C-alpha positions as CSV (number, residue, x, y, z in Angstrom):
1,M,0.0,0.0,0.0
2,I,1.2,3.5,-1.0
3,D,0.2,6.5,1.0
4,L,1.1,10.2,1.1
5,L,0.6,11.9,4.4
6,R,0.2,15.7,4.6
7,T,1.8,16.9,7.8
8,D,4.2,19.5,9.2
9,S,7.9,19.3,10.1
10,S,7.3,18.1,13.6
11,H,6.3,14.6,12.4
12,P,8.9,12.0,13.7
13,D,9.0,10.2,10.3
14,F,9.7,13.5,8.5
15,I,12.5,14.3,11.0
16,E,14.1,10.9,10.5
17,L,14.0,11.2,6.7
18,V,15.5,14.7,6.8
19,K,18.4,13.4,9.0
20,A,19.1,10.8,6.3
21,L,18.9,13.5,3.6
22,D,21.3,15.7,5.5
23,L,23.8,12.9,5.8
24,D,23.6,12.3,2.1
25,L,24.0,16.0,1.3
26,A,27.0,16.4,3.6
27,S,28.8,13.6,1.8
28,R,28.1,15.1,-1.6
29,D,28.6,18.8,-0.8
30,G,31.7,18.4,1.4
31,E,33.0,21.8,2.6
32,E,30.0,23.6,1.0
33,H,27.5,21.7,3.2
34,S,27.5,24.2,6.0
35,F,26.5,27.0,3.6
36,Y,23.5,25.1,2.3
37,A,22.5,23.8,5.8
38,Q,21.7,27.3,7.0
39,F,18.8,27.3,4.5
40,N,17.5,23.9,5.2
41,G,16.1,24.1,8.7
42,I,12.8,22.4,9.2
43,D,11.4,24.1,12.2
44,T,9.1,26.4,10.2
45,L,7.9,24.0,7.5
46,H,4.1,23.7,7.7
47,H,3.5,21.8,4.4
48,C,5.4,18.5,4.5
49,L,4.6,15.2,2.7
50,I,5.7,11.8,3.8
51,F,5.6,8.9,1.3
52,Y,4.8,5.5,2.8
53,Q,5.0,2.1,1.2
54,G,3.7,-0.8,3.2
55,G,3.6,1.4,6.3
56,M,7.2,2.4,6.0
57,A,8.2,6.0,5.5
58,I,10.5,6.0,2.4
59,G,10.4,9.5,1.2
60,C,9.5,13.1,1.9
61,G,9.3,16.6,0.6
62,A,8.0,20.0,1.7
63,F,7.3,23.5,0.5
64,K,7.3,26.9,2.1
65,K,5.8,30.2,1.0
66,M,8.1,32.5,-1.0
67,D,5.7,35.2,-1.7
68,S,1.9,35.6,-2.3
69,T,2.0,33.5,-5.5
70,S,5.1,31.2,-5.1
71,V,6.4,28.4,-3.0
72,E,9.8,26.9,-2.6
73,I,10.1,23.1,-2.8
74,K,12.3,21.9,0.1
75,R,13.7,18.7,1.6
76,M,13.0,16.3,-1.2
77,Y,14.3,12.8,-0.4
78,V,13.8,9.1,-1.1
79,L,15.6,6.4,0.7
80,P,18.3,4.9,-1.6
81,D,16.8,1.4,-1.9
82,Y,13.5,2.9,-3.2
83,R,15.0,5.3,-5.9
84,G,14.3,4.9,-9.6
85,K,10.7,3.8,-9.0
86,G,8.9,7.2,-9.6
87,F,8.4,7.9,-5.9
88,A,10.1,11.2,-5.9
89,S,7.9,12.3,-8.8
90,T,4.8,11.3,-6.8
91,I,6.0,13.3,-3.8
92,L,6.8,16.3,-6.1
93,L,3.4,16.2,-7.7
94,G,1.7,15.9,-4.3
95,L,3.5,19.0,-3.2
96,E,2.6,20.9,-6.4
97,N,-1.1,19.9,-6.1
98,W,-1.2,20.9,-2.4
99,A,0.4,24.3,-3.2
100,N,-2.0,24.8,-6.1
101,E,-5.0,23.9,-3.9
102,I,-4.2,26.7,-1.5
103,G,-3.7,29.3,-4.2
104,F,-0.1,29.3,-5.2
105,K,0.8,29.6,-8.9
106,K,4.5,28.9,-9.1
107,A,7.0,26.6,-7.5
108,V,10.8,27.3,-7.3
109,L,13.6,25.2,-5.9
110,E,17.3,24.9,-5.6
111,T,19.4,21.8,-6.0
112,G,23.1,21.2,-6.4
113,K,25.2,20.2,-9.4
114,K,26.5,17.3,-7.3
115,Q,22.9,15.9,-7.3
116,P,22.5,14.9,-11.0
117,E,19.5,12.6,-10.3
118,A,17.7,15.5,-8.7
119,I,18.4,17.7,-11.7
120,Q,16.9,15.0,-13.9
121,L,13.9,14.6,-11.7
122,Y,13.0,18.3,-11.9
123,K,13.6,18.5,-15.6
124,K,11.5,15.3,-16.2
125,N,8.7,16.9,-14.2
126,G,8.5,20.1,-16.2
127,Y,10.8,22.4,-14.2
128,Q,12.8,25.0,-16.1
129,I,16.3,26.2,-15.1
130,I,16.2,29.8,-14.0
131,E,18.8,32.3,-12.7
132,N,19.9,31.5,-9.2
133,Y,17.6,33.3,-6.7
134,G,18.0,34.7,-3.2
135,P,20.8,33.2,-1.2
136,Y,21.9,31.1,-4.2
137,Q,22.9,34.0,-6.4
138,G,26.5,33.6,-7.4
139,I,26.8,30.1,-5.9
140,E,28.5,28.0,-8.5
141,N,27.2,24.6,-7.2
142,S,23.6,25.7,-7.2
143,V,21.0,25.1,-9.9
144,C,17.6,26.8,-9.5
145,F,14.3,25.8,-11.2
146,E,10.8,27.0,-11.5
147,K,7.5,25.6,-12.7
148,Q,4.1,27.2,-13.2
149,L,1.4,25.4,-11.3
150,N,-1.9,25.0,-13.2
151,K,-5.3,25.3,-11.6
152,S,-7.3,22.2,-12.2
């Protein structure tokens, strides 16, 4: 059974998945990790999704409000043994639908050049590369994306 749970960042399963994500990012980003970590706190995330398969939390994602029409996708992660099965796309679509339901029109996000599978995920799901925004301006390792969210 597959299930997507809408919750916030206080959920224990979300916290555990984010710990695994942070370990993965620390190994990829090396010395740059502390720069990125400052933008990845989870204490103020009110829109989090946890992906369950057979009752086990195997992936997560979140968004936060950027402005009155835009959200930023954050903390996307799927456990390594479950990658390549479309679960990240399911989480991403779930976040987009949720944001759309509450009136947002655009999603933006940042990922790193050392995460080629994430770059492919976002391209595959209709995200377009944009100039680096906010704290990522001028950061060589960062790749920023955006996607217009359609009202259904």
